[in-house]
C-alpha positions as CSV (number, residue, x, y, z in Angstrom):
1,M,-36.2,133.0,16.4
2,V,-35.8,136.4,14.6
3,F,-32.8,137.1,12.5
4,A,-33.1,140.9,12.6
5,G,-31.0,142.6,15.3
6,A,-33.0,145.8,15.8
7,S,-36.2,143.7,16.1
8,Q,-34.6,141.6,18.8
9,F,-33.8,144.7,20.8
10,V,-37.3,146.1,20.3
11,A,-38.9,142.8,21.3
12,V,-36.9,142.6,24.5
13,A,-37.8,146.3,25.3
14,L,-41.5,145.6,24.6
15,V,-41.7,142.4,26.6
16,A,-39.8,144.0,29.5
17,G,-42.1,147.0,29.4
18,G,-45.2,144.8,29.7
19,A,-46.5,144.9,26.1
20,G,-48.8,142.1,25.2
21,P,-48.0,139.4,22.6
22,L,-50.3,140.9,20.0
23,V,-48.7,144.4,20.3
24,T,-45.2,142.9,20.3
25,F,-46.0,140.8,17.2
26,L,-47.6,143.7,15.3
27,S,-44.8,146.1,16.2
28,L,-42.2,143.6,15.0
29,L,-44.1,142.9,11.8
30,A,-44.4,146.6,11.0
31,M,-40.8,147.1,11.8
32,N,-39.6,144.3,9.5
33,V,-42.0,144.8,6.5
34,R,-39.0,146.5,4.8
35,H,-37.5,143.0,4.3
36,V,-40.2,142.2,1.8
37,F,-38.7,144.7,-0.6
38,Y,-35.1,143.5,-0.4
39,G,-35.3,140.6,-2.9
40,P,-37.2,142.5,-5.6
41,S,-34.9,145.5,-5.1
42,L,-31.8,143.4,-5.4
43,T,-33.2,141.7,-8.5
44,G,-34.0,145.1,-10.0
45,R,-30.4,146.2,-9.4
46,L,-29.2,143.1,-11.3
47,G,-30.9,144.5,-14.4
48,G,-34.2,142.7,-13.9
49,R,-32.5,139.3,-14.5
50,P,-33.6,136.7,-12.0
51,V,-30.9,135.4,-9.8
52,P,-30.7,131.7,-10.6
53,G,-30.9,129.0,-7.9
54,R,-32.9,129.1,-4.8
55,P,-34.0,132.7,-4.1
56,W,-36.3,131.5,-1.3
57,L,-33.1,130.2,0.5
58,W,-30.8,133.1,0.1
59,G,-33.7,135.5,0.6
60,S,-34.2,134.1,4.1
61,F,-30.9,135.7,5.0
62,L,-31.5,139.2,3.6
63,T,-31.0,141.4,6.6
64,D,-30.2,145.1,6.4
65,E,-26.4,144.3,6.5
66,V,-26.6,141.5,3.9
67,F,-28.8,143.6,1.6
68,A,-26.4,146.6,1.9
69,A,-23.3,144.4,1.2
70,S,-25.2,142.8,-1.8
71,V,-26.2,146.2,-3.3
72,A,-22.6,147.4,-2.9
73,A,-21.3,144.3,-4.7
74,V,-23.9,144.6,-7.5
75,D,-22.9,148.2,-8.0
76,R,-19.2,147.1,-8.3
77,D,-19.6,143.9,-10.4
78,P,-23.2,142.6,-11.1
79,A,-21.9,139.4,-12.8
80,R,-20.2,138.3,-9.6
81,V,-23.4,138.3,-7.6
82,G,-25.3,135.0,-7.9
83,D,-27.1,132.3,-5.9
84,R,-24.0,130.9,-4.3
85,W,-22.5,134.3,-3.5
86,L,-25.8,135.6,-1.9
87,L,-26.2,132.4,0.1
88,G,-22.6,132.4,1.3
89,L,-22.9,136.1,2.4
90,G,-26.2,135.5,4.2
91,L,-25.2,132.2,5.8
92,G,-21.9,133.8,7.0
93,A,-23.9,136.7,8.5
94,Y,-26.3,134.3,10.2
95,L,-23.5,132.1,11.7
96,A,-21.7,135.2,12.9
97,W,-25.0,136.4,14.6
98,A,-25.8,133.1,16.1
99,G,-22.1,132.7,17.3
100,G,-22.1,136.2,18.7
101,T,-25.3,135.5,20.5
102,F,-23.9,132.3,22.0
103,V,-20.8,134.1,23.2
104,G,-22.9,136.9,24.6
105,V,-25.0,134.4,26.6
106,L,-21.9,132.8,28.0
107,G,-20.0,136.1,28.9
108,G,-22.8,138.7,28.9
109,S,-22.7,139.2,32.6
110,A,-19.0,139.9,32.4
111,S,-19.7,143.1,30.4
112,A,-21.3,144.6,33.6
113,R,-17.9,144.7,35.2
114,F,-16.5,146.7,32.3
115,P,-18.3,150.1,31.8
116,A,-16.4,150.8,28.5
117,V,-17.9,147.6,27.0
118,D,-21.4,148.6,28.0
119,A,-20.9,152.1,26.6
120,A,-19.6,150.6,23.3
121,L,-22.5,148.2,23.0
122,G,-24.9,151.1,23.5
123,F,-23.6,152.7,20.3
124,M,-22.9,149.6,18.3
125,L,-26.1,149.4,16.3
126,T,-25.9,153.1,15.4
127,A,-22.3,152.7,14.3
128,L,-23.3,149.6,12.2
129,F,-26.1,151.5,10.5
130,L,-23.8,154.5,9.7
131,T,-21.2,152.1,8.3
132,L,-23.7,150.4,6.1
133,L,-24.7,153.8,4.8
134,L,-21.2,154.9,4.1
135,A,-20.6,151.6,2.1
136,L,-23.4,152.6,-0.2
137,V,-22.6,156.3,-0.6
138,D,-21.9,157.6,-4.1
139,T,-22.9,161.0,-5.5
140,A,-26.4,159.8,-6.5
141,R,-27.1,158.5,-3.0
142,L,-25.3,161.1,-0.9
143,G,-28.5,162.9,0.1
144,V,-30.2,159.7,1.2
145,A,-27.2,158.8,3.3
146,V,-27.0,162.2,4.9
147,V,-30.7,162.4,5.8
148,A,-30.7,158.8,7.1
149,G,-27.5,159.3,9.1
150,V,-28.6,162.6,10.7
151,V,-32.0,161.3,11.6
152,C,-30.5,158.1,13.0
153,L,-27.9,159.9,15.0
154,T,-30.3,162.5,16.3
155,G,-32.9,159.9,17.2
156,S,-30.3,157.8,19.0
157,L,-29.0,160.8,21.0
158,L,-32.4,162.2,21.9
159,S,-34.0,158.8,22.6
160,T,-32.5,155.4,22.1
161,T,-30.8,153.5,19.2
162,A,-34.0,151.4,19.0
163,T,-35.7,154.7,18.0
164,G,-32.9,156.3,16.0
165,I,-32.2,153.4,13.6
166,P,-35.8,152.8,12.4
167,A,-36.3,156.6,12.2
168,G,-33.2,157.0,10.1
169,M,-34.2,154.1,7.8
170,V,-37.7,155.6,7.3
171,A,-36.4,159.1,6.7
172,G,-33.7,157.9,4.3
173,A,-36.2,155.8,2.4
174,L,-38.8,158.7,2.2
175,Y,-36.1,161.1,1.0
176,G,-34.9,158.7,-1.6
177,A,-38.4,157.9,-2.8
178,S,-39.1,161.6,-3.1
179,R,-36.0,162.2,-5.2
180,A,-36.4,159.1,-7.5
181,R,-37.5,159.5,-11.1
182,P,-39.9,157.0,-12.6
183,G,-38.2,154.3,-14.7
184,L,-34.8,155.1,-13.4
185,A,-33.1,151.8,-12.4
186,G,-31.0,152.2,-9.3
187,A,-32.4,155.6,-8.4
188,P,-31.3,156.8,-5.0
């Protein structure tokens, strides 16, 4: 029901740990509030021009990964990014997620027989987060990427990826906000 990978892992951990429905709901709501800012941020990167079409539809697919890929595409060629492009990217990500979940349900117990697969899956979200950061790195955003990456990696090593990833996101966002200058479009 939730198209947000980290939230799914946190929800499973909370439910398995005995957290009540209200605590689980509020935790996931707080964790995903960042998604509210993706659409306006993307529109701002497009020079303030509204993306024509159905933003409510493509906006439903704005995950961290889709947002990062969209921002990178806008930085390269803003004219290329439109309603169909955003919808295609988001729908492709959703279908890949749903398909991967289906394959995982069918063959998930097989991974227990292969310790290397379990080890790789334990680091997968951290690797994905770092890859997304690297795709966005340019000289203006290098500090944000370094802060977010170091906090994510440290949090993941000291605790879990479910702790490291949100900590990295928050640290990177706070660092970027502290360095932004008012009125500067696309500030880090």
